DONUNU-883354 format. One record per atom (N, C-alpha, C): x, y, z; residue in one letter. Coordinates in steps of 0.02 Angstrom, whole numbers, padded with zeros to 5 digits, always signed. Layout:
BEGIN
XYZA/...
***
This chain:
BEGIN
-00366-01222-01375M/-00362-01180-01315M/-00313-01122-01328M/-00335-01062-01314R/-00293-01002-01322R/-00268-00981-01253R/-00203-00975-01245I/-00173-00962-01180I/-00128-00901-01184I/-00136-00856-01134R/-00093-00798-01129R/-00069-00793-01057R/-00007-00772-01049I/+00022-00762-00983I/+00052-00692-00980I/+00033-00654-00929A/+00061-00587-00919A/+00110-00590-00861A/+00173-00573-00873S/+00224-00576-00822S/+00249-00506-00802S/+00212-00456-00820S/+00226-00387-00799S/+00161-00347-00801S/+00160-00290-00767W/+00099-00250-00767W/+00086-00222-00837W/+00138-00211-00875R/+00128-00186-00944R/+00095-00239-00987R/+00115-00302-00979E/+00083-00356-01016E/+00011-00366-00992E/+00000-00352-00928L/-00067-00360-00900L/-00116-00311-00933L/-00092-00253-00954E/-00134-00204-00988E/-00168-00236-01049E/-00135-00283-01081G/-00163-00314-01140G/-00220-00362-01126G/-00232-00377-01062M/-00287-00421-01043M/-00348-00383-01018M/-00346-00317-01022R/-00399-00276-00991R/-00469-00297-01013R/-00482-00302-01077S/-00550-00315-01101S/-00573-00384-01080S/-00530-00434-01086Q/-00550-00502-01066Q/-00563-00506-00991Q/-00520-00474-00952W/-00528-00474-00879W/-00594-00441-00860W/-00607-00382-00887Q/-00668-00346-00869Q/-00730-00384-00890Q/-00728-00418-00947A/-00785-00457-00969A/-00798-00515-00921A/-00746-00549-00900L/-00755-00604-00852L/-00780-00579-00785L/-00755-00522-00762A/-00777-00495-00697A/-00851-00477-00699A/-00876-00457-00757R/-00948-00442-00763R/-00990-00506-00765R/-00959-00560-00787A/-00997-00622-00798A/-01005-00664-00735A/-00963-00652-00684V/-00965-00693-00623V/-00969-00647-00562V/-00993-00673-00506P/-00990-00633-00445P/-00918-00618-00426P/-00901-00555-00418A/-00833-00536-00401A/-00834-00474-00358A/-00786-00468-00313T/-00780-00408-00273T/-00730-00361-00307T/-00722-00302-00278M/-00675-00253-00307M/-00604-00281-00308M/-00589-00329-00264F/-00522-00358-00262F/-00508-00403-00322F/-00560-00422-00359Q/-00550-00460-00420Q/-00554-00417-00483Q/-00562-00351-00474S/-00567-00307-00531S/-00499-00298-00565S/-00502-00285-00630F/-00441-00273-00668F/-00403-00214-00638F/-00439-00161-00620E/-00407-00099-00599E/-00366-00108-00534E/-00395-00142-00485W/-00359-00154-00422W/-00298-00199-00435W/-00306-00249-00477N/-00251-00295-00489N/-00195-00264-00530N/-00213-00223-00579L/-00161-00188-00617L/-00120-00142-00572L/-00155-00107-00528L/-00120-00062-00481L/-00073-00102-00436L/-00097-00158-00410A/-00054-00200-00367A/+00005-00227-00406A/-00006-00249-00468A/+00049-00276-00508A/+00102-00223-00521A/+00081-00160-00529R/+00129-00106-00543R/+00166-00086-00480R/+00130-00074-00424I/+00163-00047-00365I/+00205-00099-00329I/+00183-00162-00329F/+00219-00214-00291F/+00260-00260-00337F/+00278-00236-00396A/+00312-00278-00445A/+00377-00308-00418A/+00412-00273-00374N/+00475-00299-00349N/+00466-00350-00293N/+00405-00357-00269R/+00391-00405-00214R/+00356-00468-00239R/+00311-00458-00287E/+00274-00515-00313E/+00269-00506-00389E/+00305-00548-00425A/+00308-00543-00498A/+00243-00570-00527A/+00207-00531-00567P/+00145-00556-00597P/+00157-00618-00639P/+00110-00664-00634Y/+00109-00723-00678Y/+00035-00739-00690Y/+00002-00693-00723V/-00071-00697-00733V/-00086-00740-00794V/-00126-00792-00784V/-00140-00840-00837V/-00212-00831-00860V/-00220-00821-00925F/-00287-00817-00956F/-00293-00870-01009F/-00345-00911-01004C/-00357-00965-01052C/-00429-00961-01077C/-00438-00975-01141E/-00506-00976-01168E/-00510-01024-01227E/-00569-01053-01235N/-00586-01090-01296N/-00653-01063-01320N/-00684-01097-01365D/-00747-01071-01392D/-00805-01076-01343D/-00795-01111-01288S/-00850-01123-01241S/-00839-01096-01171S/-00781-01068-01157G/-00768-01044-01090G/-00704-01004-01086G/-00695-00973-01027A/-00634-00933-01015A/-00619-00933-00941A/-00555-00925-00924A/-00534-00923-00854A/-00473-00879-00848A/-00468-00846-00790L/-00411-00802-00777L/-00391-00812-00704L/-00329-00829-00693I/-00302-00835-00625I/-00251-00779-00615I/-00266-00730-00571P/-00222-00672-00561P/-00163-00688-00516P/-00121-00734-00539A/-00068-00760-00497A/-00006-00715-00498A/+00036-00727-00449C/+00101-00694-00445C/+00148-00741-00408C/+00212-00726-00411V/+00263-00766-00378V/+00303-00721-00331V/+00304-00738-00268G/+00342-00698-00219G/+00415-00701-00234G/+00447-00642-00239T/+00518-00641-00258T/+00563-00670-00204T/+00542-00666-00142R/+00582-00696-00087R/+00557-00765-00068R/+00491-00771-00061S/+00463-00834-00037S/+00463-00889-00090S/+00463-00870-00154R/+00458-00917-00209R/+00396-00961-00201R/+00341-00929-00183T/+00277-00963-00181T/+00229-00927-00229T/+00181-00965-00254I/+00129-00935-00296I/+00074-00909-00251I/+00051-00850-00266S/-00006-00821-00231S/-00048-00785-00282S/-00097-00746-00259L/-00136-00704-00303L/-00118-00632-00289L/-00120-00591-00341L/-00100-00521-00335L/-00137-00485-00278L/-00104-00434-00251G/-00135-00394-00199G/-00092-00385-00137G/-00033-00416-00137E/+00013-00411-00081E/-00025-00426-00016E/-00022-00383+00035E/-00059-00395+00098E/-00123-00355+00101E/-00142-00322+00046L/-00195-00272+00050L/-00263-00294+00022L/-00266-00354-00006F/-00330-00378-00032F/-00362-00425+00019F/-00421-00409+00042D/-00454-00451+00091D/-00481-00516+00060D/-00502-00513-00003Y/-00532-00571-00035Y/-00494-00587-00099Y/-00482-00652-00111R/-00447-00675-00171R/-00489-00726-00208R/-00480-00730-00273D/-00514-00782-00312D/-00492-00776-00385D/-00506-00829-00423Y/-00497-00827-00495Y/-00564-00808-00527Y/-00563-00796-00592L/-00623-00782-00630L/-00631-00836-00683L/-00689-00866-00688A/-00700-00918-00737A/-00773-00922-00756A/-00787-00936-00819A/-00855-00944-00843A/-00856-00994-00900A/-00909-01034-00903G/-00916-01081-00958G/-00876-01145-00948G/-00852-01172-01003D/-00817-01236-01004D/-00758-01237-00955D/-00758-01285-00909E/-00706-01288-00858E/-00638-01309-00885E/-00636-01332-00947L/-00571-01349-00977L/-00524-01289-00979L/-00553-01229-00987A/-00511-01169-00988A/-00478-01159-00920A/-00517-01169-00866L/-00490-01162-00799L/-00436-01215-00786L/-00448-01276-00808H/-00399-01329-00799H/-00334-01312-00835H/-00339-01284-00895A/-00279-01265-00932A/-00240-01211-00895A/-00275-01164-00864A/-00242-01112-00825A/-00205-01141-00765A/-00238-01187-00730W/-00205-01218-00672W/-00144-01259-00694W/-00148-01291-00751E/-00091-01330-00775E/-00031-01285-00788E/-00042-01225-00813K/+00013-01179-00824K/+00046-01159-00757K/+00005-01150-00706L/+00034-01134-00640L/+00069-01195-00610L/+00041-01254-00621A/+00073-01315-00596A/+00142-01324-00626A/+00150-01303-00688D/+00215-01310-00722D/+00271-01272-00686D/+00253-01222-00646L/+00304-01184-00610L/+00337-01226-00554L/+00301-01276-00531G/+00328-01320-00479G/+00337-01286-00412G/+00297-01236-00397L/+00302-01198-00335L/+00240-01209-00291L/+00248-01203-00225P/+00189-01209-00181P/+00143-01148-00188P/+00080-01159-00170L/+00029-01107-00175L/+00006-01085-00106L/-00002-01019-00097E/-00031-00991-00036E/-00082-00939-00056E/-00143-00945-00028V/-00196-00897-00043V/-00234-00880+00021V/-00240-00816+00036T/-00280-00791+00092T/-00314-00728+00068T/-00379-00723+00067A/-00428-00770+00093A/-00482-00781+00039A/-00508-00843+00036L/-00564-00859-00007L/-00628-00840+00030L/-00674-00808-00005R/-00733-00782+00029R/-00795-00825+00017R/-00820-00854+00070G/-00883-00890+00066G/-00876-00965+00053G/-00928-01002+00069R/-00926-01075+00061R/-00924-01095-00012R/-00955-01056-00056D/-00953-01072-00128D/-00880-01073-00152D/-00842-01022-00132A/-00772-01020-00152A/-00733-01079-00123A/-00748-01095-00060C/-00715-01152-00028C/-00727-01216-00068C/-00789-01225-00092E/-00805-01285-00130E/-00769-01286-00198E/-00763-01228-00229R/-00730-01225-00295R/-00655-01239-00289R/-00627-01223-00231W/-00555-01235-00219W/-00544-01298-00178W/-00594-01340-00171A/-00590-01397-00124A/-00531-01443-00140A/-00513-01450-00203W/-00459-01496-00222W/-00391-01473-00195W/-00388-01411-00170L/-00326-01385-00140L/-00331-01381-00064L/-00383-01411-00036S/-00392-01418+00037S/-00389-01352+00075S/-00437-01306+00062P/-00439-01243+00100P/-00451-01257+00175P/-00423-01213+00216E/-00432-01218+00288E/-00471-01157+00313E/-00512-01164+00365P/-00546-01105+00393P/-00495-01053+00415P/-00510-00990+00401F/-00464-00935+00417F/-00495-00890+00470F/-00548-00856+00454C/-00585-00815+00500C/-00651-00797+00467C/-00686-00747+00493G/-00748-00726+00463G/-00748-00652+00446G/-00794-00633+00403A/-00803-00562+00384A/-00873-00541+00407A/-00879-00505+00462P/-00945-00483+00486P/-00977-00434+00437P/-01042-00437+00431A/-01077-00396+00381A/-01150-00388+00401A/-01185-00349+00363A/-01258-00342+00370A/-01286-00320+00303A/-01347-00340+00289R/-01380-00317+00228R/-01452-00297+00245R/-01479-00249+00209P/-01547-00226+00223P/-01598-00281+00210P/-01650-00281+00248G/-01703-00331+00238G/-01753-00328+00295G/-01805-00368+00292P/-01855-00369+00345P/-01823-00384+00413P/-01839-00343+00461G/-01814-00353+00528G/-01745-00327+00541G/-01710-00303+00489V/-01644-00274+00498V/-01650-00198+00502V/-01636-00172+00561K/-01644-00100+00571K/-01576-00069+00588K/-01564-00009+00563P/-01502+00026+00582P/-01498+00035+00657P/-01438+00028+00685K/-01428+00034+00757K/-01396+00101+00773K/-01430+00141+00813S/-01399+00203+00835S/-01352+00188+00893S/-01303+00230+00902S/-01250+00218+00952S/-01255+00269+01008S/-01258+00244+01069Y/-01259+00289+01127Y/-01194+00329+01131Y/-01137+00295+01116V/-01073+00331+01121V/-01070+00387+01070V/-01100+00378+01012L/-01101+00432+00963L/-01145+00489+00987L/-01204+00473+01013R/-01248+00527+01037R/-01214+00567+01092R/-01177+00533+01134R/-01142+00568+01188R/-01090+00616+01160R/-01053+00594+01109L/-01003+00638+01078L/-01035+00696+01041L/-01092+00682+01008L/-01127+00736+00973L/-01151+00789+01021L/-01173+00767+01080R/-01196+00816+01130R/-01138+00860+01154R/-01078+00834+01150R/-01019+00874+01171R/-00997+00921+01115R/-01028+00916+01057G/-01011+00961+01002G/-00975+00929+00943G/-00965+00863+00945A/-00933+00829+00890A/-00981+00825+00830A/-00954+00811+00771S/-00996+00805+00711S/-00967+00752+00665S/-01010+00721+00625V/-00989+00671+00576V/-00989+00703+00508V/-00934+00695+00471Q/-00928+00724+00404Q/-00913+00668+00354Q/-00933+00679+00292Q/-00918+00633+00238Q/-00877+00669+00185Q/-00827+00634+00157H/-00781+00663+00109H/-00772+00616+00050H/-00758+00644-00007G/-00744+00604-00067G/-00670+00592-00074G/-00650+00551-00123P/-00580+00533-00132P/-00536+00590-00156P/-00566+00645-00177A/-00525+00702-00198A/-00487+00734-00140A/-00509+00720-00079N/-00476+00749-00020N/-00413+00708-00004N/-00362+00716-00046Q/-00301+00678-00039Q/-00263+00695+00025Q/-00266+00757+00046D/-00231+00776+00108D/-00259+00738+00168D/-00325+00730+00170L/-00356+00693+00224L/-00336+00619+00221L/-00339+00590+00161L/-00321+00520+00154L/-00249+00507+00173L/-00205+00552+00152R/-00134+00544+00168R/-00125+00548+00244R/-00161+00594+00276W/-00157+00602+00348W/-00181+00539+00383W/-00236+00509+00360I/-00263+00448+00391I/-00212+00392+00388I/-00183+00380+00330F/-00136+00324+00324F/-00070+00338+00358F/-00051+00401+00366E/+00008+00417+00406E/-00005+00403+00480E/-00067+00418+00503R/-00084+00402+00572R/-00087+00327+00582R/-00113+00290+00533K/-00114+00217+00538K/-00042+00190+00542K/+00003+00222+00506A/+00072+00199+00505A/+00106+00206+00573A/+00080+00249+00615E/+00109+00259+00681E/+00089+00205+00730E/+00040+00163+00712Q/+00016+00111+00757Q/+00061+00050+00753Q/+00075+00021+00810E/+00117-00038+00814E/+00086-00096+00774E/+00126-00126+00729G/+00103-00183+00691G/+00059-00167+00631G/+00049-00103+00617S/+00006-00084+00561S/+00037-00101+00494S/-00004-00126+00447L/+00020-00139+00379L/+00046-00075+00346L/+00018-00019+00367F/+00032+00044+00333F/+00095+00079+00357F/+00134+00044+00397R/+00201+00070+00412R/+00245+00066+00349R/+00223+00027+00302D/+00258+00017+00239D/+00237+00073+00190D/+00283+00114+00167P/+00265+00170+00122P/+00235+00147+00056P/+00255+00088+00030L/+00225+00064-00032L/+00151+00048-00023L/+00133+00022+00034R/+00062+00007+00047R/+00022+00071+00053R/+00051+00122+00083R/+00016+00186+00086R/+00008+00215+00016R/+00060+00209-00025A/+00056+00233-00094A/+00001+00196-00133A/-00003+00131-00122F/-00056+00092-00155F/-00124+00118-00136F/-00137+00128-00072M/-00203+00149-00050M/-00220+00219-00075M/-00173+00263-00077L/-00187+00331-00102L/-00206+00329-00176L/-00179+00280-00212A/-00199+00271-00282A/-00265+00233-00288A/-00275+00183-00245A/-00336+00141-00249A/-00399+00181-00237A/-00396+00231-00192V/-00456+00270-00177V/-00477+00313-00237V/-00434+00320-00286Q/-00452+00359-00346Q/-00483+00316-00400Q/-00485+00251-00391L/-00511+00207-00444L/-00587+00212-00448L/-00614+00229-00506P/-00687+00237-00512P/-00726+00172-00506P/-00691+00115-00514V/-00726+00050-00512V/-00755+00037-00442V/-00727+00068-00391S/-00750+00058-00322S/-00748+00126-00286S/-00800+00167-00296P/-00798+00235-00269P/-00784+00236-00194P/-00736+00277-00175A/-00716+00282-00105A/-00755+00338-00071A/-00767+00329-00007E/-00797+00381+00035E/-00765+00377+00104E/-00750+00435+00131I/-00716+00439+00195I/-00763+00472+00245I/-00771+00440+00302F/-00811+00468+00357F/-00762+00491+00411F/-00776+00549+00441T/-00736+00573+00496T/-00781+00595+00554T/-00756+00587+00614L/-00789+00613+00674L/-00744+00668+00700L/-00771+00729+00701E/-00729+00787+00715E/-00755+00825+00776E/-00708+00853+00813F/-00724+00894+00870F/-00679+00955+00868F/-00710+01013+00858E/-00673+01075+00849E/-00621+01065+00793E/-00557+01070+00807T/-00507+01063+00754T/-00476+00992+00752T/-00503+00947+00792Q/-00475+00880+00797Q/-00516+00829+00757Q/-00481+00780+00729T/-00513+00722+00699T/-00507+00665+00749T/-00564+00646+00778L/-00564+00595+00830L/-00562+00525+00801L/-00591+00517+00741A/-00592+00451+00709A/-00602+00461+00634A/-00581+00412+00595A/-00589+00415+00522A/-00601+00344+00497A/-00639+00340+00444L/-00657+00275+00415L/-00653+00280+00339L/-00615+00236+00308V/-00608+00235+00234V/-00651+00177+00209V/-00698+00192+00163T/-00743+00142+00137T/-00742+00142+00060T/-00765+00087+00031F/-00773+00081-00042F/-00842+00053-00057F/-00876+00082-00106M/-00939+00054-00130M/-00923+00003-00185M/-00950-00057-00176D/-00933-00113-00219D/-00996-00151-00235D/-01028-00135-00292A/-01088-00170-00315A/-01142-00172-00261A/-01158-00114-00233G/-01212-00110-00183G/-01191-00128-00113G/-01127-00141-00102V/-01101-00157-00035V/-01049-00104-00016V/-01057-00075+00043R/-01005-00030+00067R/-00955-00071+00107R/-00894-00073+00083R/-00841-00111+00116R/-00802-00064+00161R/-00803-00079+00226F/-00769-00037+00276F/-00696-00060+00279F/-00653-00024+00245Y/-00585-00049+00234Y/-00539-00037+00294Y/-00537+00023+00321T/-00493+00035+00378T/-00519+00091+00421T/-00506+00086+00486T/-00530+00135+00535T/-00471+00161+00575T/-00472+00225+00589Y/-00423+00256+00633Y/-00460+00293+00689Y/-00431+00292+00749F/-00459+00336+00802F/-00401+00364+00843F/-00414+00422+00872D/-00365+00456+00914D/-00363+00422+00982D/-00306+00392+00999A/-00300+00355+01061A/-00312+00398+01123A/-00301+00463+01118A/-00314+00507+01175A/-00388+00511+01192A/-00431+00492+01144W/-00503+00492+01155W/-00531+00422+01163W/-00488+00374+01176A/-00509+00304+01176A/-00566+00290+01224A/-00568+00322+01282K/-00621+00308+01331K/-00690+00328+01305K/-00692+00369+01252H/-00756+00389+01222H/-00775+00346+01162H/-00733+00297+01145S/-00746+00250+01089S/-00764+00285+01024S/-00723+00333+01002P/-00741+00370+00941P/-00741+00326+00878P/-00697+00275+00876G/-00696+00231+00818G/-00760+00192+00811G/-00784+00163+00865F/-00847+00127+00864F/-00905+00173+00849F/-00904+00233+00877A/-00957+00281+00865A/-00963+00297+00791A/-00906+00308+00759L/-00907+00325+00687L/-00928+00265+00646L/-00904+00206+00665L/-00923+00145+00629L/-00998+00133+00631L/-01027+00143+00690S/-01099+00132+00697S/-01140+00182+00656S/-01116+00244+00653E/-01151+00294+00613E/-01147+00279+00539E/-01088+00259+00515A/-01081+00241+00445A/-01123+00180+00428A/-01127+00132+00474A/-01168+00073+00463A/-01242+00092+00459A/-01264+00136+00504E/-01334+00158+00504E/-01351+00193+00439E/-01307+00237+00416R/-01320+00274+00354R/-01321+00226+00294R/-01278+00175+00296T/-01276+00127+00241T/-01341+00088+00235T/-01366+00062+00291L/-01430+00026+00289L/-01487+00071+00270L/-01485+00133+00295S/-01539+00181+00278S/-01540+00196+00203S/-01483+00191+00171D/-01479+00202+00098D/-01497+00139+00059D/-01515+00085+00094G/-01534+00024+00060G/-01476-00018+00037G/-01416-00007+00065C/-01357-00044+00045C/-01335-00091+00101C/-01297-00142+00083A/-01266-00187+00131A/-01199-00157+00152A/-01172-00182+00208Y/-01104-00163+00227Y/-01065-00224+00248Y/-00999-00218+00240D/-00953-00273+00251D/-00895-00246+00292D/-00885-00275+00352F/-00831-00253+00395F/-00764-00286+00379F/-00763-00329+00328M/-00702-00359+00303M/-00673-00409+00353M/-00609-00427+00342T/-00578-00482+00378T/-00572-00470+00453T/-00596-00519+00492G/-00586-00516+00565G/-00651-00509+00603G/-00659-00549+00655E/-00721-00549+00695E/-00711-00514+00762E/-00683-00455+00760Q/-00672-00417+00822Q/-00740-00401+00854Q/-00742-00399+00921P/-00806-00387+00955P/-00842-00324+00933P/-00806-00270+00919Y/-00841-00208+00900Y/-00875-00216+00832Y/-00848-00258+00788K/-00881-00272+00724K/-00943-00315+00735K/-00936-00366+00777M/-00991-00412+00788M/-01051-00378+00820M/-01040-00325+00857R/-01096-00288+00887R/-01142-00257+00835R/-01115-00244+00776L/-01153-00211+00723L/-01170-00257+00665L/-01148-00320+00668A/-01158-00366+00613A/-01220-00409+00624A/-01251-00430+00570T/-01308-00477+00574T/-01291-00544+00542T/-01233-00549+00511L/-01211-00611+00480L/-01135-00610+00475L/-01106-00669+00466T/-01033-00674+00458T/-01019-00720+00399T/-00980-00696+00351V/-00960-00736+00294V/-00895-00773+00310V/-00893-00839+00305P/-00832-00876+00320P/-00778-00864+00268P/-00717-00859+00291L/-00659-00851+00247L/-00612-00910+00256L/-00576-00927+00202Y/-00533-00986+00202Y/-00464-00967+00174Y/-00416-01010+00187R/-00350-00999+00159R/-00320-01065+00136R/-00272-01060+00091I/-00235-01117+00066I/-00162-01105+00082I/-00131-01151+00117S/-00063-01141+00141S/-00015-01194+00114S/+00034-01171+00076Q/+00089-01214+00053Q/+00064-01279+00021Q/+00017-01272-00027R/-00008-01331-00063R/+00025-01337-00131R/+00044-01396-00149R/+00069-01407-00216R/+00009-01412-00264R/+00016-01383-00322I/-00037-01386-00372I/-00031-01452-00409I/-00070-01500-00387D/-00069-01567-00416D/-00133-01578-00454D/-00129-01579-00520M/-00189-01584-00562M/-00225-01651-00551M/-00190-01701-00525R/-00224-01765-00511R/-00277-01756-00457R/-00265-01712-00410N/-00314-01699-00357N/-00378-01669-00386N/-00370-01623-00434L/-00428-01592-00466L/-00468-01645-00505L/-00434-01686-00542R/-00469-01736-00582R/-00503-01788-00537R/-00470-01806-00481T/-00501-01854-00435T/-00564-01826-00405T/-00562-01762-00385L/-00621-01730-00355L/-00677-01727-00405L/-00663-01709-00468E/-00715-01703-00518E/-00746-01771-00534E/-00704-01823-00534T/-00730-01891-00546T/-00777-01911-00489T/-00758-01893-00427T/-00799-01910-00369T/-00866-01873-00372T/-00865-01809-00390L/-00927-01769-00394L/-00971-01794-00449L/-00942-01814-00506A/-00981-01838-00563A/-01015-01904-00546A/-00982-01945-00505A/-01011-02010-00486A/-01069-02000-00439A/
***
């Protein structure tokens, strides 16, 4: 068994080729990409120290993008509070994955992970007793799935509003959006490091970013930051001008972006949370799970595998 551990973002650079190969071999979202994780490891290094474990033998490989909270002293997966979906990458012989977990178990620290996406992930992590967390509303093109036009959008368009699309090169717009988000009570983006992360993440070619805006004269009534991820448009964050709240500009823009996405033959994902406005436009919900303060006990993994084999 060949084992490598990266405890800094510079050491993580040395795992690029292996990480990218594994990400291509298994279903993974942009949050499991090397590029997003390297960026998180670099920007949040003082909050969560990387402890990324890569193991391989001649028949398989596994990578757990772990980190250790500098204050909490818990093991988690890289991404601070900004990754909606978490997971490891593994292919082939499961002994490689077991070896990676053993290295994390050696730390003797509790594990916290939010959120595992889908029932398949829940089953793969079953030995650590995942708990239901919430759902991720979504829709994908197919028979009987039709784009939904929005009355509130048509009403705003009649008043002279317009929907615009922008690329990630428009840094001034992106900075303005996250500064407006930072003004909202309880927003994650009140933290300048998180804003810095997002301004860098939108430039990553692995997940092309696109920004939708609803504009009226010189005002931006609503804005939506999205990422294209293997044929799925992930709706990452929405802003709307509270002064226009009675006209529902945020929902109007969301519905237009959803309609355009389905018309282009792509799926869309509203990400974490089953808020009513998301559910109005969703045709399915992917369950999400979390693991809270679990000790990594390899006996639990071996017991589960023995039970499944029987």
